[in-house]
N, C-alpha and C positions, 0 to 999 in steps of 0.2 A: 205238417210242412213247416219246417223253422224257416223263417224268413230273416235275413241279416241285411240291412241297409247300411252301406259304408259311404263316406264322403266322396270316393273316388274309386275306380277300378282297380288301383294299386292295392289299396287296403283289402279289397275283396280278394284279388288274386294271392296276397299274402296269407289271408285266412285260409282259402282253400289249400295252398301248398302246405300249410301247418297241418292241417287234417291228414293230407297224404302222408306227409312226413311221419306223423306220429303212428299212422297205420303201419308203414314200412318197419319202423323201428320195433314195434310189438310183434309183427309178422313179417319177417324178412323175406318169406316166400309169397308175398301178398299179390293178388291178382288185380290189375288196374285195367278199367275200360277207358280209353282215352279219345278225347275229340280233335277236330282240328278247326281251322278258321282263325279269325283275329281275336276272337274272345279269350281263348286260352293261352295266348302267348306270354302273357305276364305270369301265369301259373307255371308254365314251363321254365321261364326265366328264374323264378324263385326256386323250384326244385333243384335246376341246375347249379344255382349258386350255393344251396345247401350241400351238394354233392361236392363241389369244389371246396368247400370249408372242411369237409370230413364230417359233416353232421349226419348224413344218410348214407348208406350203401345199398345200392340197387342191383347188386350182381345176381341176386336170386329171384328179383321180381320178374313176373310175367306181365304182359300186356296184350290188349285186344282192342284194335281200333274200331271205332264205331262205324266207318264207312269209307267207300273209295269210288271214284268215278269209273264208270264202265268206258273201256276203250282207252284208258290211259295206263301205260306200263309204269313200273316203279322208279324208272329213270326220267319220265316225263316231268319237265320242271313245274307243272301244276298238279301232278298227283299227290295224293295226301301221302303216299309212302315217301316221297322225296320232301314234302313238308315236315313229316316227323323227323327224318334224319337231320335235317338241317335246323330245326328249331329245338330238338329235344335229344333224339338218340345218340347223335354224335357228341354230345356234351355230357353224358352219364356213362355208366358201366353195365347197362342192361346187356345181358347175352343176346346175341343176334337171333339164336334159336329160341329165345323165349318171346320174341316180338312177333306179333299177329296182326296182319293188316289184310282185308279183303283183296283178292287179286281181280283187278279191272280187266284183265286180259283172260280170264278163265274160259277154256273153250266150252264147259259145261256149267252155266251159272248156277242153275237149281242144285247141282250135286255139289258145287262149291259152297254153296250157302249152308247146305246140310253138314257138310264137313266142319264148317266155321263154328256152328252151333255144337257139335260133338266135342270140338276142341275145347270150347269154353267149358263144357261139362267134365271133360278129362282133366282139365286144370283146377277142378275143384269149385267152378263159379267164379263170378266177378266180385271181389270184396268192395272195391270202391269205383262207382262209375261216375266219371266227370263229364259234365255236358255243358253245352251253350244251348239257347233256345233261339230259333229263327224268329224273324219279324212277323211270320204268319202263324207262329205257335208250334213249328215242327221241332222235334228232337230227332238226333241223328238226321236222317233224311226221311223221317216218317211225316210226310206231307198231311195237310188237312184231309180227313176221310180215312186216314189209315187206321186199320182195325188195331184196336187196343191190346189185342192178344197176339199180335203178329210176331213172326220170327224173322231172322235174318234172310233177305230176299233182294230181288231187283225192284227197284222203284223208279216211276218216271216222274221228274221234277215238274213242279208248277212253273208257270211263266214268271211269277215274282221271284222264286228262288233262283231260276236262271238269271233273271236281271241283277238280283243281290251278288251272284257269283261272277257276273260278266266282267267286273273290274280286274279280276285275277286273270284274265285271258287277253290277247291282242284285240279281239273284237268279240261282240256279243254272240255272233254266229259260231265262234270256237267253244263256247261253254257247253259242257256236256248236258246231255238231256237225260241221261240215265246214271243211277248209282246202285251199287250194292250196300246196304244197310243193315245194321241190326234192327230189329223189329221192336216195338213198343213192349211187347211181352218180354222180350229178351232183356231190355233195359230194366224192367221191374223186377227181374229175377236177382239183380244185384243187391248185396246185403246193404250198401249204403250208396245214396246218390248225393253228388254235390253239382248244383247247376249255377252258372255264372250268366248274368246278362247285364250289359253296360249300354248306356246311351239312350237317348230320347226316343229313337225309333223302335226301341224294344219295350217301351212303356206298356203299349197296348197288349203285346204278347204276354207280358209278365202279369199284368192284371188278369187276364183270361186264364193263364196258367195257374195262379195262386188263389184267386177269389171267384172265378167264374164256375159253371158247372162242369163236370167231369164229361168231356164229349170228344169224339173223334174229329170234331171240327176244330178242336185245338189240342192236337195230341199231347202236348205238354202238361195238360191238365190231368192226364193219367197218373202223374207224380203225386197228386193229392192222395192217392191210395197207397202209396209206398210208405212203410213203417218208419223209414229213417232217411229223409230227404231234406237237404239243406239248400236254399235258395239265396245266393249272394248277389246283391244288386247295388249299383251306385244310385246316388239320388236321382239322376235323369231317368234312369229306368224304372225307378219307384215312383215316379210322378203320378200314376193313375192308380196306385193302391188306395183303396178307401180306408184301410185300417193300418196305415203306414205309422201313425203315432204309437199304436199298440205294439206293433212289431219292434219298434225301437225301445220301448219301455221293456218289453220282455227281454230283449238282449242285453240291455243294461242291467237288468237285475238277475241275469242267469248265474247260477252257482259256479264258482271258480272250477270246481271238478268237472263241470260239463264243457269248459272251454278248451280248445286245443292248444 
């Protein structure tokens, strides 16, 4: 796992966007796995700005979102479908039919999850999976205890995750308890993963992900097994990394041809 420590979330988001942009230029029909939440907002801003300047063309890109709340339709103001339209899709030129987001209103959730996995395969697999990491070590909504070989499925959220998400809703009681999420195994199938984590509240999860044992108790730790995963953190999120100085030294001495 490549660990990149930046002064702030701005530089980390810029770096992640450069990786995505380089992929899109090299492979116009790239398949992106996309997250939601507060962490990737800067990443989406950077890609949208590149598109506005004519630096990238996303017209042939396909996207698969990591998750969606069960019970929320695409027009619900707190649905991830609505989030993606407002923060990214309305600002770039990805064709609507190339956008894939789990359906929180699917009448048959297991069948819908199987179809989502099939759609990823039919698209040729995910080239770049962008992720955040939860304060309890979840990726997507694969909560602690999730199988490291899991596929897209229904998950019940932990009380901590519900509390973390409650500020997006009018009251904690309105925060959904269930989601459809890509599985850890689905995520690990991506050809490359980029993970971003910002703020001191993510420091323990980052340390467990990067330096702890590979365990279902910290699902993000499964990314240690991925052949091409980059973790981008700001100084606050890096605070509990034991080998932080080494990671800084490695990145400072990285060959130019390896930089996006």
